[in-house]
N, C-alpha and C positions, 0 to 999 in steps of 0.2 A: 440431662437434668434441662430444661429447658425455662429456668431461671422465674418463673410466673410463679405468683402466689397463693395458692390454694385459699379457696373462699374461707372455708371452716380450718383456720389454725391448730394445731394437736399444742400439748401442754411442750415439746421442747423445742418449736418454733417459738413461744413466747420466751424461754430464756438466751434464747439469741436472740430475741429483741434487746433484751437486758446488756447481752455484752454489746450490741452494737451503741448502746449508751453510756459508754465507759466516758468519762469526761476524765479529764487534766488541768489542774490550776496551777502556777508557780506562788509562788512565795506570797503570803497577805506582807511580809514586813515590808517587800518590792512595791507592790502598790499603794504601798501608804504616802498622804500625799505632801507630808511634810518632809519626807525620804525622797520622794520624787524630783522635789527643787531644789535642793542640795545636791542630787547627784548633778542635776541639769547645770545649777550655779558651775559646780566643780569642775566640771566637762568641759566649759563654755571657758575658763580662766585657767585651763589647762594645770588644776590644781587637786594633789592627792586626798582623799576621801574615807574614810574608812568607821561605818557604823550598818552593819547586815549585810551592807554590798561595799567591797572595797575595791576602791577605782584610785589607780597609781598611773603616773605618768612617764616613768624612768623601765627600761629605756623607748618607751613609746606607750601609746596610751591603751592602758587593758583594765580589766574589769572579772571581779572572782566572786559570784553570787554564792553561797553557801545555799544547803537545803533547798534547793532550788524549785524542788516541785513537792508538792503538801504531801500527797500520799504516800505513804510507804507501799499498802497493796498495788498500789498503780504500778509503780519503781518495778515491783518484782515479776509482774504479768509482762511491761514493759521488756524488761532483760529476756523473760523466758521467750517472748514473741521474737526480738532476735537475734535470740542464739540459733532459733530455729531455721533462721534464714539460709540460703546459699550465699556464701562466701567464693571470691576470686584473689587469687596471688596478683596483689600487684609487686610487680620486678623491673627494677629500673634503676641508670645510677645513682637517683636522688632519692630511692625508697626500698623497703622487702615489708608490705604487710598484708595482710587481708582487709577486702571489702566488700560490703554487699552489694546488690544491685542499687540503682536511685530509688529514695526510699518516697518519692514523689508523690506516686498511684498504687504505695500499699494500702491493702483494706485490711487488716489485721487493726481489729479496734483500738489498740493503745496504741499501734504506730502512728493512727488515723488522726486520736486523740494529741496527741503529742505533736505535732505537725499542725493543727489545727490550732493548740495553745501559741506556739512557738510563732507562726508565722501570721497570724491575726491578733491577739492578746499581746502579748510579747513585744512586737514587730512596731503596733504602735506606741507602748512602754519607751520603746529606743527609740525612734523618733524623735518621741517628744525631747528624753532628755539628752539627746545627742544636734538636737537640728537637725538630721538630715531626713531627706525625703526616703525612706524604703518602699520599694515595690514589696508588692505580690509574690514578688517570682521566688518558687519553691527550690531549693537547691540544698539536698540535705542526702545524708548516707550514713552508715553505722562503720565503721573501724575496729580490726580487732586485731590488739599489736601484742605477737608473744615472743616468745626465748628468739634472741639474736636481731628481733625485726627492727625497724629505724626510721625516719625521716629526719633525711638532712637540712642544712639549712637555705631555706629559700624564704621569699618575701609574701607570698600569698597574691600577686598582684595579677590580677586577671581583666578582662573588659567589665563592667558592672559590678564587680566585687568591694560592697564596702564596710561590712562588718563580717569576721568570721567568731563561727562559734563551737565550742567543744562541750557536751554534755556528757561528763565520765558516769559508768557503771561500772565499777571496778569493785573486788576486794579489798577487803583491808590491804592498803596501800604504804608504804615507804619510799623514798630514795634511792635508800640501797636496791630497791628492784629495778631499777633503771624506770624509761618511760615518761621522767619528767617531760615539761613544756621549756625546754628553752631560751629565753627571752636572748639578742643580741644587742652589745653598742651598736655604734656606727661610726664612721669616720669622718675626716675634713670632706670624705667626696661622697659621701654615705652611705660606703661600703664596709656589710658588719666587718666587727672585730674581732669580740670575745662573748661570752655569753657571760650576762651578767646578773640574769636573774632563774631560777627553777621556781616552776610551777610542782606542787608535786598533785597528782591524779589522788581524786578522795571522791567516794560514793556520792548521788547526787548535787554534785558541783558544777555550776555553770561559769565557763570562762568566755571571754568575750576581748575582740578588740579588734579597735578600728586597723582596714586593709590600708599600708601606706607606702610611699617607695624607702620606710625605713623601719618596715613591720618585719625584720628580719628574724626567723625563729626556726625550732627544728622538736623533735619527738627524740629524746635520747634511747638509746639502743636499750631494751628490755632485756634483764637480766635474769630474769625468773624462768627459773624453767617449768614452774606449778602454774603460776597467776597467769593470767590473759588480761591484758588492757583491753577493756570494751568501752567505746564512747560515741557518739553521733555529731555526728562535724556536720558542718554547712556555711555556707555564705547567705547575708540580706545582703540583695543587689539594691543600689542606685547612681546617681550622678557620678562618675568615674574621676579621682582626681586630677588636677594636671600631671604627667609625669616628667622628672627631668627629663635630662639627654642622660642617655647614658654614656657610665665611666668608661673607658679606653682604657687598658693599661699602656705600660709605655710599650715600644717596639723592643723583644728583644733583640740583642745583637748577635749575629749570625757571623760564626767566623770562617775564612777561608782555610786550606786545611797549613798546618805546618812543614816545613822543609823536613824531610825525614826521609832517610833511601830504605832499604829494602830491609837491612837487617835488625830493624826494630820488629820484625814479624818473626824473626828467627829467632828473636829471644824470648816471645811473649806468647806466641801463639802454636799450639799443637801442628805439630810439623803436617797431617795428613791433609790438612786445610791448605795448605800451600804447594800439594802436587796439583798441578793445573788439569791432567785428568780427574782429579774427580771436584776440581772447582767448575769444570764443562760440569758435570754429573748434577750439582748442587744447582748451578746456572740453569739447566732446563727444569728441574722440579720448580724453581722459582719461579720462574716465566710462567709455569702452568697455574702453580696458585698462588702466587704475589705473596707466600710467608715459608719462613724455613727455619726449623730451631735446630741449630749445630750445638750439638752436647760436646763435652768436655774442650773446650775450643780454649782455653788457655791451659799453658802446661802445666802439670801437678804443684810441682817446686813455686811457678808464682802464683798458683790462684791460691797455693795452701797464705802465704805472706801476705795475701791482698786480705784474706779470713782474721788473718792474727793480725794485722796492722789497727782494722776494722774493731775487730774485738776489743784493744787492747782499751779504745776510749781516745785516745791521741787526736779523737778529729772537732773540731768547732761548729755545731749543726745553727740551724736558724731553722725556725717555723714559717712554712710560706702560705701566703693566703691571697685574699681573704675566702673566708670558707664556704661562701657562695660558690667558689669556682674550686678552691682544693684546700686540702690540709696533708700535710705530710714535712718532713724536714731535708733540707739542703745542706750539703756538707758548705764551710767557707774554704772554695779553690787555693787561694794561696797560701793557705796554710796548711794544707795539708802533709803527710807525709809522704817521705821521697817516694815507696814505693807507689802511693795512693797517686802519687802527682805523674809517677811511669805511667800506669794504666790510663790516666785520664788523658798524657800524651801520646799514648797508643791509639788513642781513639779518633784523638786530632790530627792524624800523623799524615802526611802525603800518599805515604807506602800504603797504608790502612783505606783511602778514600778509593786507590787502584784496586787494592784486593774487595773489596766492597763491591766495583764496577763489575771485577772477575763472579762474585757470587750472584749478583743479580741482572746485571745486562743494562743497568744503567750508565750513563753519560756523567758520573763523578768525576772523570780527573779529564783530563785532555786528550794522556795515554791509552786511553780507556777504550778498544778496537770498535769498530763500527760493528754494527748489526751482519753484512758482508762478511768481515774477517772474520768474526766468530763463527758463521756458516763455514768455514773454506777450515778452521781450525778443527773444528766437529769432522769433518769428513775426513779429514788428513787422521786425527785421531782415529774415525773407526776401519780406514785402510790399514793403519798401523795394527790394530790387533788384529785384524786380517790373517794380517799375514804372519803375525807372533803366532796364531795358534799350537804352530808345531813346535815352538821354542818356547824358551822362558820369557814369560812378562811377568810388572812387579806389579803388586797392588794398587790399589790409590792409598791403603792403609798404612804401606812403605816407601812410598814415593822412592825415586832413583837419583832424582835431582830436583830439589826442592826449589833451585833456584827458577826453575821453572813457571812458575806461581808467579811471578814478576817480568816475564819476557814477554815481550810484543815484539814487532817487528822493528821499533825506533827504538830500543831500549833493552840494553846488554850489559851495562856498565855497574858497578859496584858505587859508585861516586854518587854525589846526592842527583836526584833527576830534575832535568831539568825542567825549569817552571813556568817559562816562555808559553804564556797561551795560544793556543793555536786559534786561526780568524780565519773565518767561510771564505764562499767562493769571492766574494764581495769586499772581503778584506776586512769587513767587520770584525770586533774581536766578539768571542763566546761566551755566554755569563759562565760567573765561576763559580763553582760548585760550594757550596758553605757548609757548617754544621751548628747547632747548638747543642750542649751537652753540660751535663751536671752529676754529683753522685747525690744519692739519694737514701734515707732512712726509714724505711715502712714499720710502722706500730701500731697495737691497738688503737681505732678511733680515726687508722687516716684513711685518707682517700682523696680522686682527683673526681669531679662532674664536667658535664658538658655544658655550655651556657652561648648564651646570644653573642658573644662574642671569640666562641668556639674558633683556633685556625683550619681555614676548610681551604687546603691545596695540597698538590700532589709532594711528598715525602718517603722519606725513607727512616723507617723508625726500627732504633736498635737499640737494646734491652739486652746487659749482661749482668744476671744476678747471683748473689751469694748468702747465703747463711740462711739457705732454704733446707736444710735437711730438717726431715717431716712435716712438710708445711702440706697443707692438705687444699683444695679448690674449697670446703666450706668453711673455711677461716676467713674469705674472700683473697685482697689485694692481686688478682690476674689483672691483666689489661681485657677489655672487651670492646672488638671494635661493634659499629652499626652503622647504617646507611643512615645520612640525614635525615630527621622526621620519621624515624620508626625505631622501635623500641628492642626489636627482635633480633641479637647477637650475631653476624656476621663469622666473628670468629675470636677466642679466648686464648689466652696464651697465659698457663700456670707459673707461675717462679719455679726453677729450679736450678737446682747448684752448678755453676760454672757452664752454662747452658746459655748461649748468644742467640737471642729471637730478635729474625728479621721479619718485618713486616711493609711493604707498598702500600699506599692509600692513596684513593683520588681528592680529589674536590666534595666530593659527598660522603667521605667516608668519615665518621668523627671517633673518638676513642676516650676511655674512663680506663682508671684504676675503682675496683669497685672495694669498698666500705671492708675496711679491715673488724670484724668481730670478735665480741670477747671468747668465743671456742679458741682461737688464736694463741691466748695462753696456754693451751695445753701445750703446747711447744718447750714450757719449762719444767715439764715434769721429766723430761730425756737432757734438755739444756738448760739446768737452773737461771744462767743470766745472760741465757737468751730473751729477745722480748721484740722480737720481729725479721725483719729482712732489709738486707742493702740490695742497692740495683743502681750500676751505671748507665742513665738515658742519654740516647744520642739521635740525633735527630737531622737527616739529609737530604740538602737539597740539591738538583739536579742543575 
């Protein structure tokens, strides 16, 4: 087809001409001049208003217009066109849903007509009541949220965005189906605190709000397995608001190791990991991949005691936020039961710093061997293995002498380690390795997000998982590593009982814990009293 119109149109083409003439009109009630003046006055005075249009200032300025489009036939035609579009899954730390291509240039008649009424007629109305010069820039797309889809806490701020809008085209809907538009209050630092209002989607309802430093909102997880939450969303653009200075969180205090000799390792850790030959194998794999998962890391009896203490519930938990950065629970370390305090002490201990050095090749202790010394040990181990081929050699799973795990050229005693830091050739004291750790509880709805102030430096992440029986990747709760500025995952670490995950990341690598969705409640079928899992999470710095 060359796209040229024939001289004599056929009767079929007359029908097409009518289709191109589809028009959309928004509610007459909204156009009524008296109402328009009342809404404009309420907007300027920052006062609530309710009559055909609902304008509310709490927790930030937003407006709800029911029965936005006049014609039901038009809406049904629009819905049909939208559902015929190609949708692409949008997936990262912040969201999971399906999105159409940009609707800016789509030629379907109903989409074209809606675009015209929104960005011409309604834009003028909105400019008048808000006293904001809104540009003709078209920015709109179709979003489809299905079972377990969600969009977590954010403020929508991006250069030029002034008013966000959502037109719902959903089947009969109520709060139990999820998918609500949740609005957050903010604290004195303009950071989101908690959801204070939830707007339930409704057919042919338009919601819009002013984009600002406090316009924090989310789309709650869709809980229906049958219904789709279909909407058209976008932004009206205009002069940007002045954004306040970024709120920087207090610097997290990092601790040096706690003086503790290697006996703590024999008390807690599976003996196989205390065998020097096996540590060399671990280090070789870690240096090649920058990550490793050490299964059955703790002794079974110790791990069972930890799980029992966590199940018992004698732990004081506090919710961690703000929700535009994280949402999970952290244990109050000073009030932990003794067995859990003991496990935290293990991860802070000097002996573990040195063991992690042996696992990773990182300089987390001044006694950690240099690269040259490690090579000498590897060569010696290889020679020893060769000479033992005709004799009896022990396997790494049954170490002959576990104390080899802590042996170095300068360390062979059973007493506390000499914690005097070494100095370089110029006599300058070397940097003291440090760590930060916490015991966390993860339940449905919990997550962490990548944010502007995400820490970007070289570090070793350590996580020990507890209570993960039957946990599936589709539940969420896994840790994802991505390159800065990219969405593609470099590595995914799934929760696995009594497994120690070690990951070394550079300054260009970021991480997040994926939102735990409602599928995780299936865990209760086999473990009625279980509502998630726990982990000991530590970060070590050279």
